[in-house]
C-alpha positions as CSV (number, residue, x, y, z in Angstrom):
1,M,-29.4,22.8,25.5
2,S,-32.5,20.6,25.7
3,S,-33.9,19.4,22.4
4,Q,-36.1,16.6,21.1
5,G,-33.3,15.6,18.8
6,Y,-29.7,16.0,18.0
7,E,-27.1,15.4,15.3
8,L,-24.1,13.4,16.7
9,V,-21.0,14.2,14.6
10,F,-18.4,11.4,14.7
11,S,-14.9,11.8,13.3
12,E,-11.8,9.6,13.2
13,G,-9.4,12.5,13.2
14,P,-8.7,16.0,11.8
15,D,-8.2,14.7,8.2
16,A,-11.0,12.1,8.2
17,G,-14.5,12.7,7.1
18,E,-17.4,13.0,9.4
19,D,-20.4,10.7,10.0
20,V,-23.5,12.4,11.2
21,V,-26.3,10.4,13.0
22,V,-29.6,11.9,14.0
23,V,-31.0,10.9,17.3
24,T,-34.3,11.6,19.0
25,A,-35.5,11.4,22.6
26,T,-36.4,7.9,24.0
27,G,-38.1,9.0,27.2
28,Q,-35.4,7.1,29.2
29,A,-32.7,8.4,31.5
30,G,-29.0,7.3,31.3
31,P,-26.7,6.4,34.1
32,G,-25.9,10.1,34.7
33,G,-29.6,10.9,35.0
34,H,-29.8,12.8,31.7
35,P,-32.1,12.0,28.8
36,V,-31.2,9.1,26.4
37,Y,-31.4,9.7,22.6
38,A,-31.3,7.0,19.9
39,D,-31.2,6.7,16.1
40,A,-34.0,5.1,14.2
41,T,-32.3,1.7,14.4
42,G,-31.7,1.9,18.2
43,I,-28.1,1.0,17.7
44,V,-26.7,4.5,18.3
45,R,-27.7,5.5,21.8
46,A,-26.4,8.6,23.7
47,E,-27.0,10.3,27.0
48,I,-27.0,14.1,26.5
49,S,-26.9,16.6,29.3
50,D,-28.4,20.0,29.3
51,R,-24.9,21.4,28.9
52,G,-24.3,19.4,25.7
53,E,-22.1,16.7,27.3
54,V,-22.5,13.4,25.4
55,R,-22.0,9.9,26.7
56,V,-22.3,7.3,23.9
57,L,-24.0,4.2,25.4
58,A,-23.3,0.6,24.1
59,S,-26.4,-0.9,22.8
60,G,-25.1,-4.5,22.4
61,G,-22.5,-6.9,23.7
62,G,-19.0,-6.4,22.4
63,Q,-19.7,-2.9,21.1
64,N,-16.9,-0.3,21.5
65,P,-18.7,3.1,21.3
66,A,-16.9,5.8,19.3
67,R,-16.2,9.1,20.8
68,V,-18.4,12.0,19.8
69,V,-16.8,15.0,18.4
70,R,-19.7,17.4,18.4
71,V,-23.5,17.4,19.2
72,R,-25.9,19.9,17.5
73,P,-29.5,20.4,18.4
74,L,-32.0,19.8,15.6
75,E,-33.9,22.9,14.6
């Protein structure tokens, strides 16, 4: 599931709406050794494995990263 970019789909619950954030490769590796992807602002950062497993990374102090519901490769 390797891609230059992904859509990260965040949701607060089954009845809540979704927030979609597009992230692209940064050229860096995360703590698990997988590529790190970031949005255009650099605030949303995620390590994504080749199996589609996502680890949202804190980009600043006091940040509480949300849980990702789904990840979709960009076409």
